[in-house]
C-alpha positions as CSV (number, residue, x, y, z in Angstrom):
1,V,36.5,257.8,151.3
2,K,37.0,254.3,152.6
3,N,33.3,253.5,153.1
4,P,31.7,253.2,149.7
5,G,28.3,254.2,151.2
6,E,29.8,257.6,152.0
7,R,30.8,258.4,148.4
8,S,28.7,260.5,146.0
9,R,29.2,258.2,143.0
10,L,29.3,254.5,142.9
11,W,30.8,253.0,139.7
12,H,32.9,250.0,140.9
13,H,31.2,246.7,140.9
14,E,32.5,245.5,144.3
15,D,31.6,248.7,146.0
16,I,28.1,248.6,144.7
17,I,27.6,245.0,145.8
18,E,28.8,245.9,149.3
19,V,26.4,248.9,149.6
20,L,23.4,247.1,148.3
21,T,24.0,243.8,150.1
22,F,24.7,245.4,153.6
23,N,22.4,248.4,153.1
24,T,25.2,250.9,153.9
25,G,24.1,253.7,151.5
26,T,23.9,257.2,152.9
27,K,22.6,260.6,152.0
28,K,25.9,261.4,150.2
29,V,25.2,258.9,147.4
30,E,24.0,260.8,144.3
31,G,24.7,258.3,141.5
32,I,24.9,254.5,141.0
33,C,25.9,252.8,137.8
34,F,25.7,249.0,138.1
35,D,26.2,246.3,135.4
36,M,24.1,243.4,136.6
37,S,25.4,241.0,133.9
38,R,28.3,240.3,136.2
39,I,26.2,238.8,139.0
40,K,23.9,235.8,139.3
41,E,21.4,237.4,141.7
42,I,21.2,240.1,144.3
43,Y,18.5,240.6,146.9
44,L,17.6,244.1,148.1
45,H,16.0,245.1,151.4
46,P,12.9,247.2,150.9
47,D,14.6,250.2,152.5
48,T,17.9,249.9,150.7
49,F,17.5,253.3,149.2
50,T,15.8,255.0,152.2
51,K,19.0,256.8,153.4
52,M,20.0,257.8,149.8
53,C,17.7,260.9,149.8
54,K,20.0,262.8,147.4
55,L,20.1,260.0,144.8
56,R,19.6,261.6,141.3
57,F,21.1,259.0,138.9
58,L,20.3,255.3,139.2
59,K,21.4,252.9,136.4
60,F,21.0,249.2,136.9
61,Y,21.8,247.9,133.4
62,N,22.7,244.6,131.8
63,S,25.4,244.8,129.1
64,K,24.6,241.3,127.9
65,D,20.9,242.2,127.5
66,D,19.9,238.5,128.3
67,G,16.4,239.4,129.6
68,E,17.1,238.1,133.1
69,N,15.8,239.8,136.3
70,K,18.8,239.5,138.6
71,C,17.9,242.2,141.2
72,K,15.2,240.9,143.6
73,V,13.1,243.0,145.9
74,S,9.5,242.5,147.1
75,Y,8.7,246.2,147.6
76,L,10.5,249.6,148.1
77,V,9.9,252.1,150.9
78,G,11.4,255.4,152.0
79,P,12.3,258.7,150.4
80,G,15.2,257.4,148.4
81,F,13.7,258.1,144.9
82,A,12.4,261.6,145.6
83,E,15.2,263.4,143.7
84,V,15.9,260.8,140.9
85,R,16.2,262.4,137.5
86,Y,17.6,259.4,135.5
87,L,16.1,256.0,136.3
88,H,17.3,252.9,134.4
89,W,16.5,249.5,135.9
90,Y,16.9,246.5,133.7
91,G,14.5,243.7,134.7
92,Y,12.7,245.9,137.2
93,P,10.9,243.4,139.5
94,L,7.9,245.4,140.7
95,K,4.5,246.1,139.0
96,S,4.7,249.8,139.5
97,L,7.2,252.6,140.2
98,P,8.3,253.3,143.8
99,S,5.5,255.2,145.5
100,N,7.9,257.9,146.6
101,I,9.2,258.8,143.2
102,H,8.4,262.3,141.8
103,P,7.6,261.9,138.1
104,E,7.8,265.6,137.6
105,K,11.5,265.5,138.3
106,L,12.3,262.7,135.9
107,V,14.2,263.4,132.7
108,S,14.6,259.8,131.5
109,I,13.0,256.5,132.6
110,E,14.1,253.1,131.2
111,M,12.6,249.8,132.4
112,P,13.6,247.2,129.8
113,H,12.5,243.6,130.5
114,G,10.8,244.6,133.7
115,N,7.5,243.5,135.3
116,I,6.0,246.9,135.4
117,Q,2.4,247.1,134.3
118,Q,2.0,250.9,134.0
119,L,4.1,253.9,134.8
120,W,1.6,256.1,136.8
121,D,-2.0,257.3,136.5
122,D,-1.6,261.0,136.5
123,V,0.6,263.9,137.6
124,E,0.2,267.6,137.3
125,H,3.5,268.3,135.6
126,N,6.0,266.2,133.6
127,G,7.7,269.0,131.7
128,K,11.2,267.6,132.1
129,L,10.7,264.0,130.9
130,K,12.3,263.4,127.5
131,Q,12.6,259.6,127.2
132,I,10.5,256.6,128.2
133,I,11.9,253.2,127.4
134,S,9.9,250.2,128.6
135,R,10.9,247.7,125.9
136,A,10.2,244.0,126.4
137,C,8.0,244.6,129.5
138,N,5.6,241.7,128.8
139,F,3.2,242.8,131.6
140,F,3.0,246.4,130.5
141,T,-0.7,246.9,129.6
142,K,-1.2,250.7,129.7
143,S,0.8,253.4,128.0
144,P,0.6,256.9,129.7
145,N,-3.0,257.9,129.6
146,H,-4.5,260.8,127.7
147,S,-4.5,263.2,130.6
148,L,-0.8,262.4,131.3
149,T,0.3,262.8,127.7
150,L,-0.9,266.4,127.9
151,H,1.9,267.0,130.4
152,L,4.7,265.1,128.6
153,D,5.5,268.1,126.5
154,K,9.2,267.6,126.4
155,L,9.1,263.8,125.6
156,V,11.4,263.0,122.6
157,N,11.5,259.2,122.6
158,L,8.8,256.7,123.6
159,N,10.0,253.1,123.3
160,L,7.5,250.4,124.2
161,N,9.3,247.8,122.0
162,N,8.1,244.2,122.6
163,C,5.5,245.1,125.2
164,K,3.4,242.1,124.2
165,S,0.4,242.9,126.5
166,L,0.0,246.5,125.2
167,R,-3.4,246.8,123.5
168,I,-4.1,250.5,123.2
169,L,-2.4,253.9,122.8
170,P,-3.9,257.2,123.9
171,A,-4.7,259.7,121.2
172,G,-2.6,262.3,122.9
173,I,0.6,260.5,121.9
174,F,0.5,262.1,118.5
175,R,0.0,265.6,120.0
176,L,3.4,265.7,121.8
177,E,5.2,268.5,120.2
178,F,8.8,267.2,120.7
179,L,8.2,263.5,120.2
180,K,10.6,262.4,117.4
181,E,10.6,258.6,117.8
182,L,7.8,256.2,118.6
183,D,8.8,252.5,118.9
184,L,6.1,249.9,119.1
185,W,8.1,247.1,117.5
186,G,6.8,243.7,118.6
187,C,3.7,244.9,120.4
188,S,1.8,241.9,119.0
189,K,-1.6,242.7,120.6
190,L,-1.8,246.3,119.4
191,K,-4.5,246.3,116.7
192,T,-5.1,250.0,116.0
193,L,-3.5,253.4,116.2
194,P,-5.5,256.4,117.4
195,E,-6.6,259.0,114.9
196,I,-4.1,261.8,114.4
197,S,-5.9,265.1,114.8
198,S,-3.0,267.6,114.7
199,A,0.3,268.0,113.0
200,G,2.9,265.9,114.8
201,N,6.7,266.0,114.7
202,I,7.4,262.2,114.8
203,E,10.2,261.4,112.4
204,V,10.6,257.6,112.9
205,M,7.8,255.2,113.7
206,Y,8.4,251.4,114.4
207,L,5.2,249.3,114.0
208,N,7.0,246.0,113.1
209,G,5.2,242.9,114.3
210,T,2.0,244.6,115.5
211,A,-1.5,243.3,114.8
212,I,-2.7,246.4,112.9
213,E,-4.7,245.8,109.8
214,E,-4.6,249.4,108.5
215,L,-3.1,252.8,109.2
216,P,-5.4,255.7,110.0
217,S,-5.9,258.0,107.0
218,S,-5.0,260.9,109.3
219,I,-1.4,259.7,109.1
220,E,-0.9,262.5,106.5
221,C,-0.7,264.8,109.5
222,L,2.7,263.4,110.4
223,S,4.4,265.7,107.9
224,R,7.9,265.2,109.3
225,L,7.8,261.4,109.2
226,S,10.9,260.1,107.4
227,A,11.0,256.4,108.2
228,L,8.0,254.0,108.6
229,Y,8.7,250.4,109.7
230,L,5.9,247.9,109.2
231,D,7.9,244.7,108.7
232,N,6.1,241.4,109.7
233,C,2.7,243.0,110.2
234,K,0.9,239.9,109.1
235,R,-2.6,241.4,109.3
236,L,-1.8,244.6,107.4
237,K,-4.1,244.6,104.3
238,S,-3.6,248.0,102.8
239,L,-1.9,251.4,103.1
240,P,-4.0,254.6,102.9
241,S,-3.5,256.8,99.9
242,S,-3.0,259.7,102.3
243,L,0.4,258.2,103.2
244,C,1.6,259.4,99.8
245,K,1.2,263.0,101.0
246,L,4.1,262.7,103.3
247,N,6.7,264.7,101.5
248,S,9.5,263.9,104.0
249,L,9.0,260.1,103.9
250,N,12.4,258.5,102.9
251,F,12.0,254.9,103.9
252,I,9.1,252.4,103.9
253,Y,9.7,248.9,105.2
254,L,7.1,246.3,104.5
255,R,8.9,243.0,104.6
256,W,6.8,239.9,105.2
257,C,3.5,241.7,105.3
258,S,1.9,238.6,103.9
259,S,-1.6,240.0,103.7
260,L,-0.6,243.2,101.8
261,K,-1.7,242.8,98.2
262,S,-1.2,246.2,96.8
263,L,0.5,249.6,97.3
264,P,-1.3,253.0,96.8
265,D,-1.5,254.1,93.2
266,E,-0.3,257.5,94.4
267,L,3.1,256.1,95.5
268,G,4.8,258.1,92.8
269,N,4.0,261.3,94.7
270,L,6.5,260.4,97.4
271,E,9.2,262.6,96.0
272,A,11.6,262.1,98.9
273,L,11.3,258.3,98.9
274,D,14.7,256.7,99.0
275,S,14.0,253.0,99.9
276,L,11.0,250.8,99.4
277,I,11.5,247.4,101.0
278,A,8.5,245.1,100.3
279,E,9.9,241.6,100.1
280,G,7.7,238.7,101.1
281,T,4.4,240.5,100.6
282,A,1.4,239.4,98.5
283,I,2.0,242.1,95.9
284,R,1.7,240.6,92.5
285,E,2.1,243.7,90.3
286,V,4.5,246.6,90.5
287,P,2.2,249.5,91.6
288,L,0.5,251.5,88.8
289,S,2.3,254.6,90.1
290,I,5.5,253.0,89.0
291,V,4.1,251.7,85.7
292,G,2.4,255.0,85.0
293,L,4.9,257.3,83.4
294,N,3.6,260.5,84.9
295,N,3.6,259.2,88.5
296,F,6.9,257.4,88.0
297,D,8.7,260.7,87.5
298,G,8.1,261.4,91.2
299,L,10.4,258.6,92.4
300,Q,13.6,260.2,91.2
301,N,15.2,260.0,94.6
302,L,14.6,256.2,95.0
303,T,17.9,254.4,95.6
304,S,16.7,251.0,97.0
305,L,13.8,248.9,95.7
306,Y,13.2,245.5,97.3
307,L,10.4,243.4,95.8
308,T,11.7,240.0,96.6
309,D,9.3,237.0,96.7
310,C,6.2,239.0,95.6
311,G,5.2,236.8,92.7
312,I,5.6,239.7,90.2
313,T,4.9,238.7,86.7
314,E,5.9,241.8,84.8
315,L,8.3,244.7,85.3
316,P,7.5,248.2,84.0
317,E,9.1,249.1,80.7
318,N,10.1,252.5,82.0
319,L,12.2,251.0,84.9
320,G,15.2,252.8,83.6
321,Q,13.8,256.2,84.7
322,L,14.8,255.5,88.3
323,S,18.0,257.4,87.7
324,L,19.4,257.2,91.2
325,L,18.6,253.5,91.9
326,R,21.6,251.7,93.4
327,E,19.9,248.5,94.7
328,L,17.3,246.4,92.9
329,Y,16.2,243.2,94.7
330,L,13.8,241.0,92.6
331,E,14.5,237.5,93.8
332,K,11.9,234.8,93.7
333,N,9.5,236.5,91.2
334,N,7.8,235.2,88.1
335,F,8.7,237.7,85.3
336,E,10.2,236.3,82.1
337,R,12.2,239.3,81.0
338,I,13.8,242.5,82.3
339,P,13.1,245.7,80.4
340,E,15.9,246.9,78.2
341,S,15.6,250.3,79.8
342,I,17.5,248.9,82.8
343,I,20.7,249.9,80.9
344,H,19.9,253.5,81.8
345,L,20.2,252.9,85.5
346,S,23.7,254.3,85.6
347,K,23.9,254.2,89.4
348,L,22.8,250.6,89.7
349,A,25.4,248.7,91.7
350,Y,23.4,245.6,93.1
351,L,21.0,243.5,91.1
352,K,19.5,240.4,92.7
353,L,17.6,237.9,90.6
354,S,18.2,234.6,92.2
355,Y,15.4,232.0,91.9
356,C,13.6,233.9,89.2
357,E,12.8,230.5,87.6
358,R,10.8,231.9,84.6
359,L,13.5,234.5,83.6
360,Q,14.6,233.6,80.1
361,S,17.1,236.3,79.1
362,L,19.2,239.1,80.4
363,P,19.4,242.4,78.5
364,K,22.5,244.6,78.4
365,L,23.1,245.6,82.0
366,P,24.4,249.0,83.4
367,C,28.2,249.4,83.1
368,N,28.7,250.3,86.8
369,L,27.0,247.1,88.1
370,S,29.2,245.7,91.0
371,E,27.1,242.7,92.0
372,L,24.8,240.4,90.0
373,D,23.2,237.4,91.7
374,A,21.2,235.3,89.2
375,H,21.6,231.9,91.0
376,H,19.1,229.2,90.0
377,C,17.4,231.1,87.2
378,T,16.7,227.7,85.6
379,A,15.0,229.0,82.5
380,L,17.7,231.5,81.6
381,E,19.0,230.7,78.1
382,S,20.4,234.0,76.8
383,S,22.5,236.7,78.1
384,P,23.8,238.5,75.0
385,G,24.5,241.8,76.9
386,L,26.5,240.2,79.8
387,V,30.1,241.2,79.9
388,F,32.7,241.0,82.6
389,P,32.8,244.6,83.8
390,S,36.0,246.6,83.6
391,H,35.7,248.2,87.0
392,D,36.7,247.0,90.4
393,P,35.4,245.3,92.4
394,Q,32.5,243.1,91.2
395,S,30.8,239.7,91.7
396,F,28.7,237.9,89.1
397,N,26.9,234.7,90.1
398,L,25.2,232.6,87.4
399,T,25.3,229.3,89.1
400,N,22.7,226.5,88.3
401,N,21.8,228.2,85.0
402,L,22.5,225.1,83.0
403,K,20.5,226.3,79.9
404,L,22.8,229.2,79.3
405,D,24.0,229.4,75.7
406,R,27.6,227.9,75.5
407,N,28.7,230.2,72.8
408,E,27.7,233.2,74.9
409,I,29.6,231.8,77.9
410,R,32.7,231.3,75.7
411,E,32.5,234.9,74.6
412,I,32.2,236.1,78.2
413,L,35.3,234.2,79.2
414,E,37.3,235.3,76.2
415,D,36.3,238.9,77.0
416,A,37.2,238.6,80.6
417,L,41.0,238.7,80.0
418,Q,40.8,242.0,78.2
419,E,38.6,243.5,80.9
420,I,40.8,242.2,83.7
421,Q,43.9,243.7,82.0
422,V,42.1,247.0,81.7
423,M,41.5,247.1,85.4
424,A,45.1,246.0,86.1
425,I,46.5,248.8,84.0
426,T,44.2,251.3,85.7
427,R,45.4,250.1,89.1
428,W,49.0,250.2,88.0
429,K,48.7,253.8,87.0
430,Q,47.3,254.7,90.4
431,L,50.0,252.9,92.4
432,P,52.5,255.8,92.4
433,D,49.9,258.1,94.1
434,M,49.0,255.5,96.8
435,V,50.7,255.7,100.1
436,D,49.0,252.6,101.4
437,F,47.0,250.3,99.2
438,F,45.1,247.1,99.8
439,Q,44.4,244.0,97.7
440,S,41.4,244.1,95.4
441,S,39.5,241.2,93.8
442,G,36.4,240.2,91.8
443,R,34.8,237.0,90.5
444,L,32.5,235.4,88.0
445,L,30.7,232.1,88.7
446,L,28.9,230.2,85.9
447,P,28.4,226.6,84.5
448,G,31.4,225.2,82.8
449,N,34.2,222.6,83.0
450,E,37.0,224.2,80.9
451,I,39.7,226.6,81.9
452,P,40.0,229.4,79.3
453,M,42.9,229.0,77.0
454,W,44.5,232.3,77.8
455,F,45.5,231.1,81.3
456,S,49.3,230.8,81.2
457,F,49.5,228.2,83.9
458,Q,47.0,225.3,83.9
459,S,46.6,222.2,85.9
460,L,44.2,219.6,84.4
461,G,43.0,216.9,86.9
462,S,44.6,218.6,89.9
463,S,43.9,221.3,92.4
464,S,47.4,222.8,92.6
465,I,50.0,224.3,90.3
466,T,53.7,225.2,90.8
467,L,54.7,228.4,89.1
468,K,58.1,229.8,88.2
469,M,58.0,233.3,89.4
470,P,59.5,236.5,87.9
471,P,62.7,237.9,89.6
472,A,62.1,239.5,93.1
473,G,62.9,242.9,91.6
474,W,59.8,242.8,89.6
475,F,57.8,243.0,92.8
476,S,59.9,245.9,94.1
477,N,59.1,247.8,90.9
478,N,55.4,246.9,90.8
479,K,55.9,245.1,87.5
480,V,53.7,242.3,88.6
481,I,50.2,243.7,89.5
482,G,48.4,240.5,90.5
483,F,46.9,237.4,88.9
484,A,43.8,236.0,87.3
485,Y,42.6,232.7,88.6
486,S,40.2,230.0,87.5
487,A,39.0,226.8,88.9
488,V,36.5,224.1,87.9
489,V,34.6,222.6,90.9
490,G,32.6,219.4,90.7
491,F,29.3,219.6,92.6
492,R,27.6,216.9,90.6
493,D,27.4,214.3,93.4
494,H,27.0,216.8,96.3
495,H,23.4,217.6,97.2
496,V,22.3,219.0,100.6
497,K,18.9,220.0,101.9
498,E,20.0,222.8,104.2
499,K,21.7,226.0,103.1
500,R,25.4,225.7,102.6
501,W,28.1,228.3,102.2
502,F,31.4,227.4,100.7
503,N,34.8,229.3,100.6
504,L,37.1,228.6,97.7
505,F,40.6,229.3,98.9
506,C,43.5,230.2,96.6
507,E,46.9,230.2,98.4
508,F,50.4,231.1,97.1
509,M,52.9,229.0,99.0
510,K,56.7,228.6,98.6
511,A,57.4,225.5,96.6
512,K,59.4,224.1,99.5
513,P,57.1,224.3,102.5
514,E,59.9,224.2,105.0
515,D,61.0,227.6,103.6
516,C,57.8,229.3,104.6
517,T,55.0,227.9,106.7
518,E,52.6,230.8,106.1
519,P,50.8,231.4,102.7
520,L,52.3,234.4,100.9
521,V,48.9,235.3,99.6
522,G,45.7,233.8,100.9
523,R,42.4,234.7,99.5
524,S,38.9,233.4,100.4
525,F,36.2,233.6,97.7
526,L,32.7,233.0,98.9
527,W,31.1,230.6,96.5
528,G,27.4,230.7,97.3
529,F,24.5,229.1,99.1
530,N,22.4,226.0,98.7
531,Y,23.6,223.2,96.5
532,V,25.1,223.8,93.1
533,E,24.4,221.3,90.3
534,A,27.0,220.0,87.9
535,D,30.5,221.4,87.3
536,H,30.9,225.1,87.6
537,L,33.7,227.5,86.8
538,L,35.0,230.2,89.0
539,L,37.0,233.0,87.3
540,G,38.3,236.1,88.9
541,Y,41.3,238.3,89.6
542,Y,43.4,239.4,92.6
543,F,45.4,242.6,92.6
544,F,48.3,242.7,95.1
545,G,48.3,245.0,98.1
546,D,51.2,246.3,100.1
547,H,51.3,243.2,102.3
548,D,51.5,240.9,99.3
549,F,54.4,242.8,97.6
550,S,56.3,242.8,100.9
551,A,55.8,239.0,101.3
552,F,57.2,238.3,97.8
553,R,60.2,240.6,98.3
554,K,60.9,239.1,101.7
555,H,60.9,235.5,100.7
556,N,62.5,236.0,97.3
557,C,60.5,233.1,95.8
558,D,61.6,231.6,92.5
559,H,58.9,229.0,92.5
560,V,55.5,229.2,94.2
561,A,52.9,226.5,94.7
562,V,49.3,227.6,94.1
563,K,46.6,225.5,95.9
564,F,42.9,225.6,95.5
565,Y,40.5,224.0,98.0
566,L,36.9,224.3,99.3
567,E,35.8,224.7,102.9
568,D,32.3,224.5,104.4
569,V,31.9,227.5,106.6
570,N,28.8,225.9,108.3
571,N,30.9,223.1,109.7
572,Q,34.0,224.7,111.3
573,H,35.6,225.3,108.0
574,E,35.9,221.6,107.2
575,R,37.6,220.9,103.8
576,L,35.1,219.5,101.3
577,D,36.5,216.4,99.5
578,C,33.1,215.8,98.0
579,C,33.4,218.9,95.9
580,P,36.7,218.5,94.2
581,V,38.6,221.2,92.4
582,K,39.1,219.3,89.1
583,K,41.1,221.9,87.1
584,C,42.7,225.2,87.9
585,G,44.6,228.0,86.2
586,I,46.7,231.1,87.0
587,H,47.6,234.0,84.8
588,L,50.0,236.6,86.1
589,L,49.2,240.2,85.4
590,Y,52.1,242.5,84.4
591,A,52.5,246.2,84.1
592,P,52.0,247.6,80.6
593,D,55.7,248.4,80.0
594,S,56.8,245.0,81.1
595,T,57.1,241.7,79.3
596,E,56.9,238.3,80.7
597,P,60.2,236.7,81.8
598,T,62.1,235.4,78.8
599,E,62.7,232.0,80.5
600,D,59.7,229.8,79.8
601,P,57.6,229.9,82.9
602,R,55.9,226.6,82.4
603,S,54.0,225.1,85.2
604,T,54.8,221.9,87.0
605,L,51.7,219.9,87.6
606,D,51.3,218.2,91.0
């Protein structure tokens, strides 16, 4: 059909512009899908939709979600909306829905970033409506009233996200049989929730950034609630003990609830609880339900525990009973020690302790730990149980811990070679069964200014080394697995107020740059954030992947230049001359049935 207004479906941008601008729509139009992000503005005539009496699908969306109202109209007339089932209008310019719309026929209505103040007062039947989304409608003051909610018996999703004028919800909201998700995120004037008088089926409830001070005790009626989001509820003072009767509750998010001083003692009754995220609260003690052995048994399914910046002074001795815990975030707290029972957390992969400035020692840590961040634990003196783990990958950060025992650091570094070799041999044994395999790496960061003696190639006073490489055939036969690396970086004279992220690059280049302009192996190692005091040592490993082996075989290198340098990722990856790489080292890792080349592979220092 040549005339776009005579088509049943309008999807193409130019066709829609023509129909809306020149008001050429007809009764044949049944669906319009229009991305308004591609226009500056468009002005509609009030009777633009009058002739589109069979219109069932109308979607005016904004793929950029920039909050702009680009479709202008002063009012709408005519029967054009009488058959609409799906209505999505981003930045809807009017205060109310078109008067000729039939709410009882709607299945979904979405009005993000619109000027609408309320949907409608009342209708006899809304049995088909499954979704209402009016997020970021700053003038929206009334949710569907009580009498209307009685008819929304098919509603599944109610999204009033960022409706900053919304002050009250009708009690009938919690009586909707099929309602699964209630999103009130950012409704900053909403102070209370209605009492819940009957069992509801809500599974996810977003209350982030609301003004509520407490939850109704009747929340226990929401027996299917699995996720409760309360982040940034600055006025929230407490949680009802009845919350702990929700046997389906998996996730509780309480970040930055700055007035929340405690958690219910019955917290241990939440047998299904998977994640408790409570960073930035006023909690000063780990809840009694965790300290108490009997209640603590109930949290066997907990996998994530976030208690960052809570001022906690003591951790429970029975911490190790959280047998499924994988993530433990305890940054910016005031405890002096970690219970030795932490060794029993066999699933623990991530342990965050940065800025725990009273922490004095580290116990023996779980063997499967992949990431330890203990940056700026300035009182930390002893870490007798800390070893470089023999599994891949991992990252241990002990920067700015200048009181660490030097003998313990020396033992960690001496032990690192053995652990890296164990990982290299394990990987070598797996190579025959791998069709495609990728590089793998790990790192350890800690105070120090000496390269361990076991590094075969060392450069003192320089940031680069030239290596004599094994024959190319060694790479074809997987006799060279990868390399260990080490670098001493000087941060002594580099202090910044803002957060900084640094990348430490290690590149293998051909000794003659004209032979190969691209690095054979390039690896970026994220150093950390904020300033780092004094000289620090980075030690780690890199196991070659398919691409690396191919590069070495292709270029048949006999000598390779290894270069280390730092970049500031906050400043267009500018190289940092103020943080010099003072020393560096490389140690090639060979297969267990291979020996190093008989010719002395001494390094040539640049």
